C-alpha positions as semicolon CSV with decimal commas, in nm:
position;residue;x (nm);y (nm);z (nm)
1;M;10,845;20,589;10,623
2;R;10,800;20,312;10,879
3;A;10,502;20,179;10,685
4;L;10,730;20,125;10,384
5;L;11,018;19,984;10,586
6;M;10,827;19,691;10,743
7;P;10,717;19,528;10,413
8;L;11,071;19,567;10,275
9;L;11,222;19,397;10,581
10;L;10,966;19,118;10,557
11;L;11,040;19,061;10,188
12;S;11,416;19,053;10,246
13;A;11,373;18,801;10,530
14;L;11,160;18,577;10,306
15;A;11,418;18,599;10,027
16;C;11,695;18,495;10,267
17;M;11,487;18,198;10,384
18;A;11,429;18,084;10,026
19;Q;11,800;18,108;9,947
20;S;11,903;17,911;10,256
21;E;11,649;17,636;10,177
22;T;11,778;17,576;9,826
23;G;12,143;17,617;9,927
24;N;12,130;17,313;10,156
25;A;11,904;17,105;9,934
26;I;12,014;16,750;9,860
27;G;12,110;16,680;9,501
28;Y;12,283;16,403;9,312
29;S;12,483;16,424;8,993
30;K;12,680;16,198;8,766
31;A;12,893;16,256;8,458
32;V;12,933;15,977;8,204
33;N;13,193;15,989;7,928
34;V;13,086;15,799;7,617
35;P;13,265;15,814;7,280
36;L;12,968;15,934;7,071
37;N;12,879;16,257;6,898
38;A;12,622;16,482;7,062
39;V;12,323;16,371;6,852
40;L;12,382;15,997;6,901
41;L;12,454;16,047;7,270
42;Y;12,132;16,247;7,309
43;D;11,931;15,965;7,149
44;R;12,098;15,707;7,374
45;S;12,037;15,927;7,679
46;L;11,667;15,958;7,596
47;E;11,647;15,580;7,565
48;A;11,832;15,537;7,896
49;W;11,581;15,781;8,054
50;E;11,292;15,564;7,938
51;W;11,450;15,250;8,087
52;T;11,541;15,409;8,421
53;F;11,379;15,731;8,541
54;G;11,098;15,699;8,288
55;G;10,986;15,376;8,453
56;E;10,940;15,541;8,792
57;P;10,595;15,641;8,923
58;G;10,468;15,968;8,781
59;A;10,764;16,006;8,545
60;R;10,730;16,248;8,259
61;V;10,960;16,439;8,029
62;A;10,893;16,812;8,059
63;L;11,154;16,925;7,803
64;S;11,326;16,735;7,527
65;D;11,557;16,963;7,328
66;R;11,776;16,766;7,090
67;R;11,942;17,074;6,941
68;N;12,074;17,197;7,277
69;G;12,117;16,848;7,423
70;V;11,884;16,889;7,721
71;I;11,630;16,651;7,868
72;E;11,433;16,761;8,174
73;G;11,178;16,557;8,358
74;T;11,021;16,471;8,689
75;A;10,949;16,148;8,871
76;R;10,889;16,032;9,224
77;V;10,980;15,773;9,482
78;N;10,689;15,620;9,671
79;F;10,758;15,618;10,043
80;R;10,620;15,407;10,326
81;S;10,799;15,402;10,659
82;A;10,930;15,076;10,801
83;G;10,873;15,208;11,154
84;L;10,537;15,234;11,324
85;A;10,559;15,596;11,440
86;L;10,400;15,834;11,187
87;R;10,373;15,553;10,932
88;E;10,042;15,652;10,777
89;E;10,093;16,029;10,801
90;T;10,435;16,031;10,633
91;M;10,345;15,769;10,373
92;G;10,351;15,949;10,043
93;V;10,593;16,049;9,773
94;V;10,927;16,219;9,721
95;Q;10,901;16,417;9,398
96;Y;11,226;16,507;9,219
97;R;11,356;16,680;8,907
98;V;11,602;16,526;8,661
99;V;11,812;16,729;8,417
100;I;12,025;16,554;8,157
101;Q;12,274;16,764;7,961
102;V;12,446;16,612;7,662
103;K;12,743;16,729;7,459
104;A;12,983;16,538;7,239
105;G;13,138;16,260;7,445
106;E;12,976;16,356;7,776
107;C;12,641;16,319;7,948
108;R;12,569;16,491;8,282
109;I;12,273;16,386;8,492
110;S;12,153;16,583;8,794
111;V;11,869;16,498;9,030
112;T;11,749;16,789;9,243
113;E;11,448;16,937;9,423
114;L;11,364;16,626;9,625
115;T;11,041;16,717;9,806
116;H;10,842;16,492;10,041
117;T;10,463;16,511;10,054
118;G;10,282;16,299;10,312
119;N;9,948;16,119;10,300
120;R;9,670;16,376;10,300
121;N;9,401;16,112;10,351
122;T;9,476;16,033;10,715
123;P;9,239;16,157;10,986
124;R;9,500;16,405;11,115
125;G;9,617;16,504;10,768
126;G;9,954;16,429;10,617
127;I;10,291;16,513;10,760
128;H;10,486;16,682;10,482
129;L;10,861;16,696;10,537
130;G;10,911;16,929;10,242
131;L;11,238;16,991;10,060
132;L;11,502;16,736;10,160
133;A;11,816;16,911;10,276
134;K;12,144;16,837;10,448
135;G;12,111;16,805;10,823
136;D;11,897;16,593;11,049
137;T;11,583;16,808;11,065
138;P;11,349;16,939;10,794
139;V;11,408;17,287;10,655
140;R;11,071;17,408;10,779
141;R;10,909;17,327;11,111
142;V;10,679;17,025;11,082
143;R;10,368;17,023;11,298
144;G;10,178;16,722;11,418
145;A;10,446;16,507;11,581
146;A;10,727;16,510;11,834
147;A;11,066;16,637;11,716
148;G;11,233;16,298;11,775
149;N;10,979;16,117;11,558
150;I;11,014;16,380;11,287
151;R;11,394;16,338;11,286
152;K;11,361;15,961;11,250
153;A;11,106;15,989;10,970
154;Y;11,316;16,254;10,795
155;A;11,628;16,036;10,810
156;E;11,433;15,741;10,672
157;V;11,283;15,945;10,386
158;K;11,631;16,069;10,293
159;A;11,781;15,718;10,309
160;V;11,507;15,560;10,096
161;S;11,526;15,840;9,840
162;E;11,905;15,830;9,821
163;A;11,914;15,453;9,773
164;R;11,658;15,465;9,492
165;I;11,814;15,761;9,310
166;L;12,168;15,623;9,330
167;A;12,040;15,291;9,191
168;L;11,869;15,478;8,905
169;L;12,183;15,679;8,828
170;Q;12,388;15,360;8,816
171;A;12,131;15,190;8,592
172;F;12,123;15,498;8,366
173;E;12,500;15,488;8,324
174;A;12,497;15,113;8,258
175;R;12,221;15,146;7,998
176;L;12,397;15,438;7,830
177;R;12,728;15,253;7,810
178;A;12,563;14,933;7,684
179;N;12,387;15,124;7,405
180;A;12,710;15,299;7,304
181;E;12,874;14,970;7,209
182;P;12,885;14,907;6,833
C-alpha cells in the first residue's frame, strides 16, 4: 500500500507545481475592433502578423486556419543584458507564443509562454531563467549565481521582453487599422 502511495503523492505534487507555474505566467493581450467581416479581417490580421511578429527572429506560423479565424505562431526576443553581472550566461532568447483569434469585427491577440533560455556556449553553461512569471524571482530555482544577481537579471529580461512585445502589439493594431481603411 505504501509503495503505491508514494508515487501518487509525487505525481500530485508535480501536477500542483505545473499548475502554479502557468497560473502566474506573464501574458499580454489586446483586442482590436475593426469594421470588417471575418474573412477580410483574417486576411488583414495575417498581413499584420507578417509585418510585426513575423519579422521577429525565429518567427513562424504554426497554424493558419482561415475557416475558424485562428493564427498561431511563435517568435523570440533576443536578449543581452546591459549590466556586467551574468551578461554572457544570461544572453540568449525569450521565446513566446502568439495566438490571434478573428471573428467579424474583432481581432484578439494574445502573447503567452514567455520562456528565457540563456547562452549554452559559455564556459559555465547558460543561466536559464525559464518561464517568465509575476514576481521578482524565477519560478524555478536558478543555479550558478547569487540570488541578488538572478533577481536583477530576471527583472531586466522581463522589462526587455515587455517593452518589445508591447511595441509589437501596438504596431500590429496600427497595421491592422491602416489596412482596414477603404
